[in-house]
C-alpha positions in Angstrom: 0.2 0.2 0.2 1.4 2.8 -1.2 1.1 6.2 1.1 0.2 9.2 0.3 2.8 11.9 1.6 0.9 14.7 0.2 -2.2 14.2 2.0 -0.7 13.5 5.1 1.2 16.7 5.0 -2.1 18.6 4.0 -3.8 16.7 6.7 -0.6 18.2 9.5 -0.6 21.0 7.9 -4.5 21.7 8.8 -4.0 20.4 11.6 -1.6 22.8 13.3 -3.6 26.0 11.3 -6.6 25.0 13.1 -4.1 24.5 16.4 -2.7 27.9 16.1 -5.5 29.6 14.8 -7.4 28.3 17.8 -4.7 29.5 20.1 -5.0 33.5 18.2 -8.6 33.2 19.6 -7.6 31.6 23.0 -5.3 34.1 23.8 -7.5 37.3 22.0 -10.4 36.2 23.8 -8.3 36.4 27.4 -6.0 39.5 26.9 -3.1 37.4 26.6 -2.4 37.8 23.3 1.9 37.8 24.0 1.7 36.1 27.1 4.7 33.9 27.2 4.9 32.8 31.1 3.4 28.7 31.7 -0.5 29.7 32.3 -0.8 26.5 34.9 1.9 28.9 36.7 0.5 31.9 36.3 -2.8 31.0 37.6 -1.5 29.5 40.5 0.1 32.8 41.3 -3.2 34.7 40.6 -5.4 32.7 42.4 -4.6 30.5 45.2 -4.5 30.9 48.4 -0.6 32.3 50.1 -0.3 32.5 53.7 2.5 30.2 53.5 5.8 32.4 53.2 8.9 31.7 54.6 11.2 28.8 54.8 12.0 27.6 58.7 14.3 24.9 59.8 12.5 23.8 62.7 8.9 23.8 61.4 9.5 23.6 57.7 7.7 26.8 56.9 6.1 30.0 58.6 4.2 32.7 57.6 5.8 36.1 55.7 6.7 38.8 58.2 5.7 42.7 58.0 3.5 42.2 55.1 0.4 43.1 53.8 -1.4 41.9 50.4 -4.7 40.9 49.2 -5.3 36.8 48.8 -7.0 34.7 46.5 -8.6 31.8 47.6 -8.2 28.9 44.6 -11.2 27.0 44.2 -11.2 23.4 42.8 -14.6 23.5 41.9 -15.3 26.7 39.4 -11.7 28.3 40.1 -13.8 31.4 40.6 -11.5 33.4 43.2 -12.4 34.9 46.7 -10.4 37.9 47.5 -9.4 39.0 51.2 -6.9 41.1 53.2 -3.9 39.4 55.0 -1.5 41.6 57.1 1.4 39.9 58.6 3.2 42.0 61.7 7.0 42.0 62.1 7.1 38.2 64.6 4.5 36.6 61.6 1.3 37.0 63.3 -2.0 37.7 61.5 -3.7 40.4 62.2 -7.3 41.1 63.3 -9.5 44.3 64.0 -7.4 46.5 66.3 -3.8 47.8 66.1 -1.4 48.1 69.1 1.3 49.1 69.3 3.0 47.8 72.3 5.4 45.1 71.2 5.8 42.4 74.0 2.1 41.5 73.9 2.2 40.4 77.3 -1.2 39.4 79.0 -2.4 38.2 75.6 -4.2 35.1 74.8 -2.6 32.8 72.1 -3.9 31.1 69.4 -2.4 28.4 67.3 -3.6 26.1 64.9 -4.0 25.7 60.9 -6.0 27.8 57.9 -9.1 27.3 60.3 -7.1 29.6 63.0 -5.5 31.3 60.4 -8.9 32.1 59.0 -8.7 30.5 54.8 -10.8 32.6 52.6 -11.5 35.4 55.1 -10.0 39.3 55.6 -7.9 39.9 58.8 -10.8 41.1 61.0 -12.9 38.3 60.2 -10.9 35.7 61.7 -11.6 34.1 64.8 -9.2 34.8 66.8 -9.8 38.7 65.5 -13.6 38.2 66.7 -12.1 36.5 70.2 -10.1 39.7 70.9 -12.8 42.0 70.7 -15.7 40.0 72.3 -13.1 39.1 75.5 -11.6 42.5 75.3 -8.2 40.9 75.4 -5.5 41.3 73.0 -5.5 37.8 70.5 -2.3 36.7 68.6 -3.6 34.9 65.6 -0.4 32.5 65.4 -2.1 29.8 63.1 -0.5 28.5 60.0 -2.0 26.7 57.0 -1.2 23.4 56.4 -0.2 23.1 60.2 0.0 19.6 62.1 -0.4 18.9 65.8 3.7 18.8 66.3 4.3 22.0 64.0 1.8 24.1 66.2 3.6 22.6 69.7 7.1 22.9 68.4 5.8 27.3 67.6 4.5 27.3 71.0 7.6 26.3 72.6 9.7 28.7 70.5 7.1 31.9 71.2 7.4 30.7 75.3 11.4 30.7 75.4 10.8 34.4 73.2 9.5 36.2 75.8 5.4 35.5 75.4 3.9 35.4 78.9 -0.3 34.4 77.6 -2.4 33.7 80.4 -4.2 31.3 78.1 -2.8 29.2 75.0 -6.0 27.7 72.6 -4.8 24.8 70.0 -7.6 24.2 67.4 -7.6 21.1 66.5 -9.1 19.8 63.6 -9.1 16.1 61.6 -6.3 17.3 59.4 -3.9 18.8 61.8 -3.9 15.6 64.0 -3.6 13.6 60.9 -0.5 15.4 59.7 1.2 14.3 63.0 1.9 10.8 61.4 3.2 13.0 57.7 7.0 14.0 57.2 6.4 16.2 54.0 3.3 18.1 53.1 2.5 17.7 49.2 2.1 21.1 47.4 0.1 21.8 44.3 0.2 22.5 41.5 3.5 20.5 41.4 2.9 17.7 43.8 6.2 18.7 45.4 6.6 17.1 48.7 7.8 19.6 51.4 9.5 18.3 54.8 8.3 19.2 57.9 9.1 18.0 61.5 7.0 15.0 62.9 8.0 13.1 66.3 8.1 9.4 66.9 6.9 7.6 69.9 9.7 5.8 71.6 9.0 4.8 75.2 5.9 6.5 75.5 7.6 9.9 75.3 7.9 11.6 71.6 11.5 12.1 69.8 11.4 14.7 67.4 12.6 13.6 64.1 13.7 15.4 60.8 15.7 18.4 62.1 17.1 20.7 61.0 14.7 20.8 58.1 17.6 21.4 54.5 16.1 25.0 52.6 15.2 23.6 49.3 17.5 24.2 46.5 15.6 23.4 43.7 12.3 25.2 42.1 9.3 23.1 41.8 8.3 21.6 38.5 5.3 20.7 37.0 6.5 18.0 34.9 7.7 17.2 31.3 4.2 17.3 29.8 2.3 20.2 31.6 5.5 22.4 31.6 5.3 22.6 27.9 1.7 21.7 26.8 0.9 24.6 30.1 2.7 27.2 27.6 -0.9 27.2 25.3 -3.6 29.0 25.8 -5.6 26.7 24.0 -4.7 23.9 25.7 -5.1 24.9 29.3 -8.4 26.7 28.1 -9.6 22.9 27.3 -7.8 21.1 30.4 -9.1 23.2 33.5 -12.7 22.6 32.4 -11.8 18.9 31.2 -9.5 17.3 33.7 -8.9 20.1 36.1 -8.0 18.0 38.9 -5.1 16.7 37.1 -4.3 19.8 35.5 -3.6 21.2 38.3 -2.3 18.3 40.5 -5.4 19.0 43.3 -3.9 16.3 46.4 -6.6 13.7 47.0 -6.9 13.2 50.9 -7.3 9.8 50.7 -4.7 9.0 48.7 -1.4 11.0 50.5 1.5 8.5 49.7 2.8 6.4 52.3 6.1 7.3 51.9 5.7 10.4 53.6 4.3 8.8 56.8 5.2 7.1 59.8 3.8 4.2 61.2 2.6 5.4 64.9 -0.6 6.5 65.3 -2.1 10.1 65.4 -4.3 9.7 68.5 -1.1 8.4 70.4 1.0 11.0 69.0 -1.7 13.6 69.7 -2.5 12.6 73.3 1.5 12.9 74.4 1.5 16.3 72.4 -1.4 17.5 74.8 0.5 15.8 77.5 4.1 18.5 76.3 0.9 21.3 76.3 -0.2 20.1 79.7 3.8 20.5 81.1 4.4 23.7 79.4 1.5 25.1 80.9 2.4 24.6 84.5 6.1 25.8 84.0 5.0 28.5 82.2 1.3 29.5 83.8 -0.7 29.5 81.3 -4.3 27.8 80.9 -4.3 25.6 78.3 -7.5 25.6 75.7 -8.4 23.3 72.8 -11.5 24.0 70.6 -11.7 20.8 68.0 -13.2 22.6 65.0 -15.7 19.8 62.7 -15.9 20.6 58.9 -18.3 21.3 56.8 -21.1 18.6 56.5 -22.7 17.3 53.4 -26.5 18.3 53.5 -29.5 15.5 53.9 -26.7 13.2 56.2 -26.5 12.8 59.9 -24.2 15.4 61.5 -21.2 12.8 61.9 -17.6 13.1 63.9 -14.6 11.1 63.3 -13.8 9.1 66.1 -10.2 10.2 66.1 -11.6 13.1 67.9 -13.3 11.0 70.7 -10.1 9.4 71.5 -7.9 12.7 71.9 -10.6 14.7 73.7 -10.8 12.3 76.3 -6.9 12.6 76.7 -7.7 16.3 77.4 -10.4 14.8 79.9 -7.7 13.2 81.5 -5.3 15.7 81.6 -7.8 18.4 83.2 -7.0 20.6 79.8 -10.1 22.9 79.1 -11.9 22.3 75.6 -15.1 22.7 73.4 -16.0 20.6 70.4 -17.6 22.8 68.0 -20.3 20.0 67.3 -22.2 21.5 70.4 -23.1 24.7 69.0 -22.8 23.7 64.8 -25.1 20.3 65.3 -28.3 22.2 67.0 -27.9 24.7 63.9 -27.2 21.8 61.4 -30.0 19.9 62.8 -32.9 22.7 62.8 -31.6 24.9 59.5 -29.2 24.0 56.9 -29.1 26.8 55.2 -28.8 29.1 58.2 -25.7 26.2 58.8 -24.4 26.8 55.7 -23.9 30.4 56.3 -21.1 29.5 58.5 -18.9 28.5 55.8 -17.4 29.6 52.6 -18.1 27.4 49.9 -18.3 24.0 52.0 -14.5 24.9 52.5 -13.3 27.2 55.7 -15.3 29.0 58.1 -17.1 32.0 57.2 -17.3 35.8 58.8 -20.4 34.7 60.4 -19.0 31.2 61.2 -15.7 32.6 62.9 -18.0 34.8 65.2 -19.9 31.7 66.6 -17.0 30.4 67.4 -15.4 32.8 69.1 -18.3 33.5 71.2 -18.5 29.6 72.6 -14.9 30.7 72.8 -15.3 33.7 75.0 -18.1 31.5 77.0 -15.5 28.9 77.6 -12.4 31.0 78.6 -14.5 34.2 80.6 -14.2 32.3 84.4 -10.4 31.8 83.2 -9.4 35.5 82.8 -10.9 36.7 86.2 -7.6 37.7 87.8 -5.4 37.4 84.8 
């Protein structure tokens, strides 16, 4: 069978013309005719939530310092950005509704946790530490850092105490994720799938042994991989894959498929209980009240309000250690059961808590800690 090379050439030419014609139209439609950057990287620079700023050899990463910017949350469903203001002071604490001139911050309540404390998808004055500051009348330092584990929260607290902080109350926000992160040696970044190392604990003879530190500073840039690096320069290809296969195109990490090679063999509830034991010991040594709040995630409609069994184990440890705690289920479930539309207003797009949700959380924390502040 003889191959007609002229026909093949004509088909190839037609395909090339169609592709470059489509590319031209796609670029003109978005006002990106002379764009030379990779469109995947550009999307993440413009639309990602950017609370993580600086490398830290002990903690892995920490907030930036002395900066204000407008962050854009990058949502998985429709990529629609949500703008919110982020301000960090010189120590990396996120700003709140008030401005405080004193630098030592003695007698300030200290709140530590992951993005539920930091305030994902809400502005400075809309986080629950900011609301707590207004309701309690006491300065509240927001030391939350996105994607932190309970181990990093403990290490961060130890550092702050060593630096001279003297809080009357230290609040740890527990979430299912920051407990699960106790048995992870890395966090997985999107879009590249890059594994960023973090500190972690191993249990030896009933005691915590810190591992993975000092953490080496990243020396090589994150990579999208060969395929997405090449195809990402096409506006037409970007337009197609962000609609047809966004999870592959943007490499969204799948929570249920966290790589086993980046996990330890420890039990997260056991490590969590030992971390709380350390927290209790620190509270005695530095004379502060330890307080926990367990923050449940958004629950789906038309289902029974559920809680992860890990929570019960960890809160039992807190009870045994005589640590005051609050389970958000106590105030969220009644709203969920009575009026789901009202419940929905407490969260942002089935993600983090909204300004309203953070206010309700702060109101309940205020009632919990009010007796502890008497005379402090």
